[in-house]
N, C-alpha and C positions, 0 to 999 in steps of 0.2 A: 394175211397172205404168207405162205411159207417161204423160208429162205431158199435161195437158189442152190441146187446141188451141182456137183462137178459136171454132171451130164448136161446141165443148162448153160455151161460156160464155153467160150471160144478163146483159143490161145492165139493172139496176134504176135507175129514174129517179124524181124527184119533180117533178110538174107542178103548175102553178097552176090550181086548180079554181074558185076564186071570189076576188073582190077583197075584201080585209078592210075592216071598219069597226072602227077601233081596232086592238088587237093581233091578229095573224094566228092564228086558231085552227085546229083540226084540219080544219074544213070547207073551209079554203082550199087543201088539198093532196090530190093523188091520186098514189099510188105505183103505177107501171106497170113493165112489163118488156117487153123485145124482144130478139131475137137480136143477138149481136155480129157485125158484118160479118166475113166470112172473109178479105177482102182490102180494101186501101185503095181508095177511089174514085179516079177519074181525077184525077191531080195532087194527091191528098189524103192523109189520114192516118187511122189508128185509134190513139187514145191511151187507155191505161189510166190512169184518174184515181187519184192516190194521196192527195191531200188537197185540201180546198176552203177558201176564205177566206169567213168569215161576217162581213159588214160592215153597219153601220147603213144604208148607202145602199140595201140590198136592199128595205127597207120602201118607199122612194120608187118603186122600179122596179115595185112591185106595183100602184101607183095608175094609174088611167086618166087621161089628160090630157097636155098638153104639158109637156115637161121637156127637160133637156139630152140625154136618151137616150130612145128609144121605150120604152113600158112593156112588160113581159112579157105576151104574149098569153095569154088563157085557153086552157088545154090545152097550152101550151108548157112545155118543161123549164125550171125556174126558173134564171134567170141567176145565175152565180157564177164568180168567178175560181178557177183551180185549178192544180195542178202534177201532172205525171204522166210516164209513159214511153211513147214511141212503140213500138207493137207491130206495126204494119204501115205501110208507107210506099210511096207512088207519087209522092212529091214530091222534087224534086232537092235541096232544102235540108235534108232531114231523113232520118236513117237509123234503122233499128230499133235500139232501145236508148237513143236520145237522151232526155235529161231535158228537159222543156219546161214552159213556163207559158203560160196563155192563158184565154180564156173557155170553160171546160170545161162549165159547167152542173152542176146537182145530179144527177149520174149517175155510174155506175161506168166507163163507156167513152164517149168522144167520137169521132165519125167525121164526115168531111166532105170535099168536094172542094177544089180549089185556092182557089176564091173563098171558101168557108167558112173555110178555114185563115186567109186574110187577114182576114176579118171578125172572127174570134175572136182575132186578134192573137197567134197562137202563135209563140213564140220559144224557141230553145234556152237553157238555163240551165246555169251552171257550178257544180256542187256543191262544188267546191273553194273557192268564194268564200263559201258559206253553205249551211246545211242546207235540206232540203225546206221546213220550216216557216218558216225565215228568208226564203225566196224568196216567201212569202206575207205577210211582215211587213216588215222593214226594207229588204229588197231587192225587195219587191213593191209592189202598189198603195198600201198605207198609207205605206210609206217614200217613194214617189214623191210622194204627196200632201203629206207632211210637208216634204220637201225643197223642192219648188217653191212650196208655199204660204208657207213661211218665207222662202226666198231671193228669189223673184221678187215675191211680193205683199207680204210683210212687210218686205223690204228692211232686214235687221238691221244695226246698227252697234254695234261694241264699246262696252261701258259702258252700253248701254240696258237697260231692264227689260222682260222678256217675261212675260206670264201665259198659260198654256195650260190650258184645261179638258179633261176626259177625260184627265188626265195619265198615268194608268196604262194607258190603252188603246193600241191599235195605232198610231194617228197621234200621239197626245200624247206617248208615251214617246220617239219619234224626234225630234219637234219640240224638246223640252226638251234632249235630249242634244246635238243639232246646234247649238242656240242657245248652250249652254255652250261648245262648241268654238269658236264665233265670238266669244266674249268677252262674252256678255250675262249679266246677272243673271236667273235663271229662277225663277218661282213657279208651281207647279202647283196645280190644283184636282182633287180626286178624292173618292171616296166611301168612307169607312171608314179607321180608323187603320192597318190592315195595308197598304193601298195607298199611303197617304201616307208611311208609314215606308219602304216599298220605293223610292218615287220619290226620296226624299231620300238614303237610305243607299246604294242600289245604282246609281241613275241619276245622282246628283250634283246634283240640283236644290238651289237655295238654301233653299227652303221649299215646303211643300205644304199647302193649305187643305182641311180635311175639311168638305165641305158638309153632311154628315150629323151633325156634331158636336152633342152635346146642349147645351142652354143651361146656363150656370153658375148656381149657386144665387143667387136674388135678381134674376136678369135679367128685365126686363119686356119688352124688345124685343131679340130675339136673331137676328142674321143672321151666321153664321160666316164667310161669304165677305166680307161688308162689313167686319167687324172684322179679319179676317185681312189684307185688302188695306191697311187703315190701318196695320197693324203692319209688314207686310213690303214694302209699296210706298209708303213715306211721301212720296216725291216724285212719285208717279203711275206710270202704265203707258204705255210707249212702243209696245208691240206686244201685242195680244190675239189669240191664235189660238183661235177659237171652234169647239168641236165639239158644243156642247150647246144653245145658244140659250136662250130663256125668261128666267127670273128672273136666272140667273147672268149672262147677257149684259147685262141691264139694270143689274145691280149694277156690273159692270166699267166700263160706260160712264160712270159717275159719277166714275171715278178716272183719266180719261185725262189725259195730258200734251199740251201743244201739239204738233201735228204727228203725233199718234199714228196708227198703222195697225191696223185691225181686219180680220183674215182670217176670212171666213165660209166655213168648211169643211163644217160640218154643224150639225144641230140635233136631236140624238137625243131631247131632252126633249119635242119637239113632233111627232115622226113619227107617233105613234099617237093624236094628238088627234082627237076626234070632233066638235068644235065650232069648228074652224078654228085655225090656228096663232096663237100669241101673238107679236105683233110687238114691236119695241123701243119702250118708252115714253120712254126717255131719249135719243132720237136727237138732240135739240138740242145735246147735248154735242159732237157732231161739228162743228156750226157754231161753238160757242164756242171749241173747242180746235183749229179748223182741221184736224180729223182726217179720215181716209179709211177707209171701210168698203167692202171689195171681196170678192165671192164668187170662188171658184176651183173648177174642175173638173179633175181630174188628167188626163183624156184629152186635154186641150188641149196637154199637154206630151209626148205619146207619142214624138215624134221626138227628144226630148232625154233619155229615160230612161237611155241608156248613160252619160251624164256623171254622173248622180246615183248610179247603181249603182256606178260606178268609185270615186267618192269615199267612199261609205258602206261598200263592201266593204273598202276600205283601212282605215277606222276600225275595222271589226269585227276584221280580222286583227291590227291593232296593239293591240287591247284598249281603244281609246278610246271604243268604243260597244258596247252590249250590246242584247239583245232578249229579250223574254219572250213565249212563246206558250202559250195555254191550249188544249190539244188534247183534243177530245171524241171518244170512241170510239163505235162503234155503226153506222158506215156511213151511207149516204144515208137509211136509215129514221129515224135520229136527228136529221135536219135540222130538222123542225118544232119539236121541243122545244129543240134547241140554239139556234135563232134567237130563241126567246122569252127565253132566258137572257141574250142580248145586250142586250135592251131593259130587262131587270130589273137589269142591272149585275152579274150574278153571275159574269161572266168576269173573270179577273185576267190581263191582258195580251191579246195578239192572239188572237182566237177562231178556232180552226182545227178543221175536222171531218176526222178521219182516215177515209179510204175504203178504203185498202189499206195494206200494209206500207210503212213509211218507212225 
């Protein structure tokens, strides 16, 4: 029996059907299908998607309103970064069989002309430097976020103390490892003893605070992050890499050292709030400690991705850095439930949705 051709295949897609209020439920999604193009468009590509990156930023992309990137339109394929294989090419920079990464969307096949290839940011990837899933993690957007957020915004100096929330997640795990390689003391914040143990034992952090830790017997006022910072950052915090916002951000602000830098990367604790985001109450600590709080968006550094990839690929190859991916099976149909798991903190490592064989 002959192998199926592109004409025999169907592209299943997940489209945004409604804008969510709070957590995105089933009513927010529509699963559709369309034929796979039998040839690449003019100057373009057809890419078979192999895996998709599931990121907290997706929740913001679903909201209507002004942001650093236009919202996903109703009826559009949900935005997502992905990796895949070129199965048809009419583009001089890509050949059939090339492994690529880019803005694939939540679908099984991506196709577009030359302008669409450029908008989606498709680029060839070298699987000798890292696996498919690592190209969605330490060598992908989370890794680029960690690298430029730490190095450009955080401006680390050997001997300083860095605290990173979401330490067992995609960005946090790379931030902490990179900071250790730069000679910093690193304290993570994560949810649950298993994650905290992995962050210390496998990633080499100096300590990890379990924000879910139960109160000890007799405690009348218990805040595990506050108590942990007193113990593990007795001289204060020089850099805080914030992935969660909310109460944890407020708590770390009380422990700043003079000249501290706070990198605002994300606020996953606030993305599904229905009554407005909780802003920092302790922001006057910035004034008292002459500290700086700065937001960062990874796309601003797109022309510099190769320098970060080269450095971190070398760390991976030498065994100085590792990565953990939490791969969910089920194809694009599993996307709605897998995304909810991200906001519930059920993933352990970078959350990846497998769409085809890796």
